[in-house]
C-alpha positions in Angstrom: -63.0 167.0 66.8 -64.9 167.3 70.0 -66.9 170.3 71.2 -63.7 172.1 72.2 -63.6 175.6 73.9 -60.6 177.8 74.6 -61.1 177.2 78.4 -60.6 173.5 78.1 -57.2 171.7 78.3 -55.5 171.5 74.9 -55.8 167.7 74.7 -59.6 167.9 74.8 -59.8 169.1 71.2 -59.9 165.4 70.1 -62.6 162.9 71.1 -61.2 159.5 71.9 -64.3 157.9 70.5 -63.4 159.4 67.1 -59.7 158.6 67.0 -58.1 155.3 66.0 -54.6 154.0 66.7 -53.8 154.4 63.0 -55.0 158.0 62.8 -51.9 160.0 61.9 -53.6 163.4 62.5 -53.3 162.8 66.2 -49.9 162.4 67.9 -48.9 159.0 69.4 -48.2 160.8 72.7 -51.9 161.9 72.9 -53.0 158.3 72.2 -50.7 157.0 74.9 -52.0 159.4 77.5 -55.6 158.5 76.7 -54.9 154.8 76.8 -53.2 155.2 80.2 -56.1 157.1 81.6 -54.1 160.4 82.1 -56.4 162.2 79.6 -60.1 161.7 80.1 -59.4 159.7 83.2 -61.2 160.4 86.4 -61.6 159.5 90.1 -61.8 155.8 90.7 -63.2 155.8 94.2 -65.9 153.1 94.6 -66.9 153.2 98.2 -65.8 150.7 100.8 -65.4 153.6 103.3 -65.5 151.3 106.4 -62.7 149.1 105.0 -60.6 152.1 104.1 -60.9 153.6 107.5 -60.0 150.2 109.1 -56.9 150.1 106.9 -55.6 153.2 108.7 -55.6 151.5 112.1 -54.6 148.0 110.8 -51.5 149.3 109.0 -50.7 151.6 111.9 -50.7 148.8 114.4 -49.1 146.1 112.3 -46.3 148.2 110.8 -45.5 149.9 114.1 -45.4 146.6 116.0 -43.2 145.0 113.4 -40.8 147.9 113.5 -40.8 148.3 117.3 -40.5 144.6 118.2 -36.8 144.2 117.5 -36.0 147.5 119.3 -38.1 146.6 122.4 -37.0 143.0 122.5 -33.4 144.1 122.8 -34.1 145.8 126.2 -36.8 143.5 127.7 -35.5 140.3 129.1 -38.6 138.1 128.5 -38.9 139.4 125.0 -35.2 138.9 124.2 -34.8 137.5 120.7 -32.2 134.9 120.0 -29.4 135.1 117.6 -31.1 133.2 114.9 -34.2 135.3 114.8 -32.1 138.5 114.8 -30.0 137.2 111.8 -33.3 136.3 110.1 -34.9 139.7 110.6 -31.7 141.6 109.6 -31.1 139.7 106.4 -34.8 139.3 105.5 -35.0 143.1 105.8 -32.0 143.5 103.5 -33.7 141.5 100.9 -36.9 143.5 101.3 -35.1 146.8 100.9 -33.3 145.7 97.7 -36.5 144.2 96.2 -38.4 147.4 97.1 -35.9 149.5 95.2 -36.2 147.4 92.0 -39.7 146.1 92.0 -41.7 148.7 94.0 -39.9 151.9 93.0 -37.8 151.6 89.9 -40.5 149.8 87.8 -43.4 152.2 88.9 -41.1 155.2 88.2 -40.6 154.1 84.6 -44.3 153.5 84.3 -45.1 157.0 85.5 -42.3 159.2 83.9 -40.4 156.7 81.7 -40.1 157.0 77.9 -43.2 154.8 77.2 -45.4 156.7 79.7 -47.7 159.6 79.0 -45.5 162.0 80.9 -42.3 160.6 79.3 -43.7 161.1 75.8 -44.9 164.7 76.1 -43.2 168.1 76.5 -39.6 168.3 77.8 -40.0 165.0 79.5 -39.7 163.5 76.0 -36.3 165.2 75.4 -34.3 163.0 77.7 -34.4 159.8 79.8 -35.3 161.7 83.0 -36.3 158.7 85.0 -32.9 156.9 85.1 -31.2 160.3 85.3 -33.0 161.1 88.5 -32.1 157.7 89.9 -28.4 158.2 88.9 -28.3 161.7 90.5 -29.9 160.4 93.7 -27.4 157.5 93.9 -24.5 159.9 93.7 -26.1 162.4 96.0 -26.7 159.7 98.6 -23.1 158.6 98.1 -21.9 162.2 98.8 -24.0 162.4 101.9 -22.5 159.1 103.1 -19.0 160.2 102.2 -19.1 163.7 103.8 -20.7 162.4 106.9 -17.8 159.9 107.2 -15.3 162.8 106.5 -17.0 164.9 109.2 -16.7 162.2 111.8 -13.1 161.6 110.9 -12.3 165.3 111.1 -14.0 165.6 114.5 -12.6 162.4 116.1 -9.8 161.3 114.0 -9.6 157.8 112.6 -9.1 155.4 115.5 -7.0 152.4 114.4 -4.7 150.1 116.4 -1.6 151.7 115.0 -2.4 155.1 116.5 -3.4 153.8 119.9 -0.1 155.1 121.4 -0.8 158.5 120.0 -4.2 158.6 121.7 -2.6 157.5 124.9 0.0 160.3 124.8 -2.7 162.9 124.0 -4.7 161.7 127.1 -1.6 161.9 129.3 -0.7 165.4 128.2 -4.3 166.7 128.5 -4.6 165.3 132.0 -1.2 166.7 133.3 0.1 170.3 133.6 2.9 171.2 131.1 5.5 171.8 133.8 4.8 168.3 135.4 5.2 166.7 132.0 8.6 168.5 131.4 9.8 167.6 134.9 8.9 164.0 134.3 11.0 164.0 131.1 14.0 165.4 133.0 14.0 162.7 135.6 16.5 159.9 135.5 15.7 156.7 133.6 15.3 154.7 136.8 12.9 157.2 138.3 10.9 157.4 135.1 10.7 153.6 135.0 9.2 153.5 138.5 6.8 156.3 137.8 5.7 154.9 134.5 5.2 151.5 136.1 2.9 153.0 138.7 1.0 155.1 136.2 0.7 152.3 133.6 -2.3 150.6 135.0 -4.3 153.8 135.5 -3.1 155.1 132.1 -4.1 151.9 130.3 -7.5 151.8 132.0 -8.2 155.4 131.2 -7.0 155.1 127.7 -9.0 152.0 126.9 -12.1 153.7 128.4 -11.7 156.9 126.3 -10.8 155.0 123.1 -13.8 152.8 123.5 -16.0 155.8 124.1 -14.7 157.6 121.0 -15.1 154.5 118.9 -18.6 154.0 120.1 -19.5 157.6 119.3 -17.9 157.3 115.8 -19.8 154.0 115.2 -23.1 155.5 116.4 -22.8 158.6 114.1 -21.9 156.5 111.1 -24.6 153.9 111.6 -27.2 156.5 112.4 -26.5 158.6 109.4 -26.7 155.5 107.2 -30.0 154.5 108.8 -31.5 158.0 108.3 -30.8 157.8 104.6 -32.5 154.4 104.5 -35.6 155.6 106.4 -35.8 158.7 104.2 -36.1 156.5 101.1 -38.7 154.2 102.6 -40.8 157.1 103.9 -41.0 158.7 100.5 -42.4 155.5 99.1 -44.8 155.2 102.0 -46.4 158.6 101.3 -47.5 157.6 97.8 -48.8 154.1 98.6 -50.8 155.6 101.4 -52.4 158.2 99.2 -53.2 155.6 96.5 -54.7 153.2 99.0 -57.0 155.8 100.5 -58.4 156.9 97.1 -58.0 153.7 94.9 -60.9 152.1 93.0 -61.8 148.5 92.6 -58.2 147.4 93.2 -58.5 148.4 96.9 -59.6 144.9 97.8 -56.3 143.6 96.5 -54.1 146.5 97.7 -55.3 146.4 101.3 -53.9 143.0 102.4 -50.9 143.3 100.1 -49.8 146.7 101.6 -50.3 145.3 105.2 -47.7 142.7 104.4 -45.6 145.2 102.5 -45.4 147.6 105.4 -44.8 144.8 107.9 -41.9 143.4 105.9 -40.3 146.8 105.5 -40.9 147.6 109.2 -39.3 144.4 110.3 -36.2 145.2 108.3 -36.0 148.8 109.6 -36.5 147.6 113.2 -33.8 145.0 112.9 -31.3 147.6 111.5 -32.3 150.1 114.2 -31.9 147.6 117.0 -28.3 147.0 116.0 -27.3 150.7 116.6 -26.0 151.4 120.1 -27.6 154.7 121.0 -26.0 156.9 123.8 -27.9 157.1 127.1 -29.1 160.6 126.3 -30.6 159.3 123.0 -32.2 156.0 124.1 -35.6 157.3 123.1 -34.7 158.1 119.5 -35.3 154.5 118.1 -38.9 154.6 119.4 -39.6 157.9 117.7 -38.1 156.7 114.4 -40.2 153.5 114.6 -43.4 155.5 115.3 -42.6 157.9 112.4 -42.4 155.0 110.0 -45.6 153.4 111.5 -47.6 156.7 111.2 -46.5 157.8 107.7 -48.7 155.4 105.6 -51.8 155.6 107.8 -51.7 159.4 107.8 -51.4 159.4 104.0 -54.3 156.9 103.8 -56.3 159.4 105.8 -55.3 162.2 103.5 -56.3 160.0 100.5 -59.7 159.4 102.1 -60.1 163.1 102.6 -59.7 163.8 98.9 -61.2 160.5 97.7 -63.8 162.0 95.5 -61.5 164.5 93.7 -58.1 162.8 93.7 -57.2 161.2 90.4 -54.2 158.9 90.8 -53.8 158.8 87.0 -53.7 162.5 86.4 -50.7 164.1 84.7 -49.6 166.0 87.8 -49.9 163.0 90.1 -47.8 160.9 87.6 -45.1 163.5 87.6 -45.0 163.9 91.4 -45.3 160.2 92.1 -42.7 159.3 89.3 -40.1 161.7 90.6 -40.6 160.6 94.2 -40.4 156.9 93.2 -37.2 157.6 91.2 -35.6 159.5 94.1 -36.6 156.7 96.5 -35.3 154.1 94.1 -31.9 155.8 93.9 -31.7 156.1 97.7 -32.6 152.5 98.4 -30.4 151.2 95.5 -27.4 152.8 97.1 -28.4 151.9 100.7 -29.4 148.3 99.8 -26.3 147.5 97.7 -23.7 149.5 99.6 -24.8 150.0 103.2 -26.6 146.7 103.6 -25.2 144.1 101.2 -21.6 145.2 100.7 -20.8 146.4 104.3 -22.5 143.4 105.9 -21.1 140.7 103.6 -18.0 142.0 101.7 -16.3 144.6 103.9 -17.4 143.3 107.4 -14.4 141.9 109.1 -16.6 140.4 111.8 -18.9 138.5 109.5 -19.6 135.0 110.6 -17.3 132.3 109.2 -19.7 129.5 110.0 -21.1 128.0 106.7 -24.4 127.1 108.5 -24.9 130.7 109.6 -23.9 132.1 106.2 -26.4 129.8 104.4 -29.1 130.7 106.9 -28.5 134.4 106.4 -28.4 134.1 102.6 -31.7 132.1 102.6 -33.3 134.7 104.8 -32.2 137.5 102.5 -33.5 135.6 99.4 -36.8 135.0 101.2 -37.2 138.7 101.9 -36.3 139.7 98.3 -38.5 136.9 96.9 -41.6 137.7 98.9 -41.3 141.5 98.3 -40.9 140.8 94.6 -44.0 138.6 94.7 -46.0 141.4 96.3 -45.0 143.6 93.4 -47.5 141.6 91.2 -50.3 143.4 93.0 -48.8 146.6 94.5 
């Protein structure tokens, strides 16, 4: 027993120096928490203040540039990216997102609140496998958001297919003509109707095609933008915790710094490529730039916060493990659904416009595997 007082946390009643692994008088959960640094752990900050401050600006510039480049290049002629680079960036980003879900989110979540962790072996956390349960719930919640956003768009605009093109045309005609004109037109002789219809046909077809194209573009924008917001939401959650940890980390900072620069760059390139593919209405042309800047700012701001609490923040504490584990599990669920359904399935399985060229398919698959492989490799250090 240690010099324990009633004001101390309950777990301080034992001294780690006096407890062995085979000591059955102390619970295995307590031993796990001590070995993982949750109990009797402390702040790991070890200086390097200048390098930590530089990381704020380096990550800000690099991640923002990588995210903005595909968006800007789409609109500036001399920066225009060719088809092959776009296919590389888009599919490389898909691989990055899927690998992030498994390697950078799911695995850390299990380490923080899984059954073999300190949190997962104590209190009510030990009563159930909460880590996969949170991921499962998030996957279905993300699916419901995706489903109801699609239902909302269909309710508002209707489902525009080739087979209901004539119905849209009739609706446009009736909405552009007074009721009595329409009735009088019906009562005309067949020859008169034929002449009138022939004169109106060209204008009608032009107007109809224009309106249908506009409706389809609006539907496409809302669907793609909703899917993108879900993706960015999952990535931003992850960026918050890695920023805090980088700002307050100990001796591992020297390794984390360059790894996270590449990490944020790869994610940013994938996000930017996806964002550049969305056709924003003229009134919302500035939205992509705001979204890119939000991504670029999130990690640097959190690094700055981590620096602000660098002498008191304990990344191994029980509370931090709970918060970080829950956020990682939520982000993993979001990116699992987004990566597998929105990115992989919709791009490759259900996309009627997917390239049929074997050379392009192999190039895209190779780019995707490179993205997943490099991101998985970075998981060795961060």
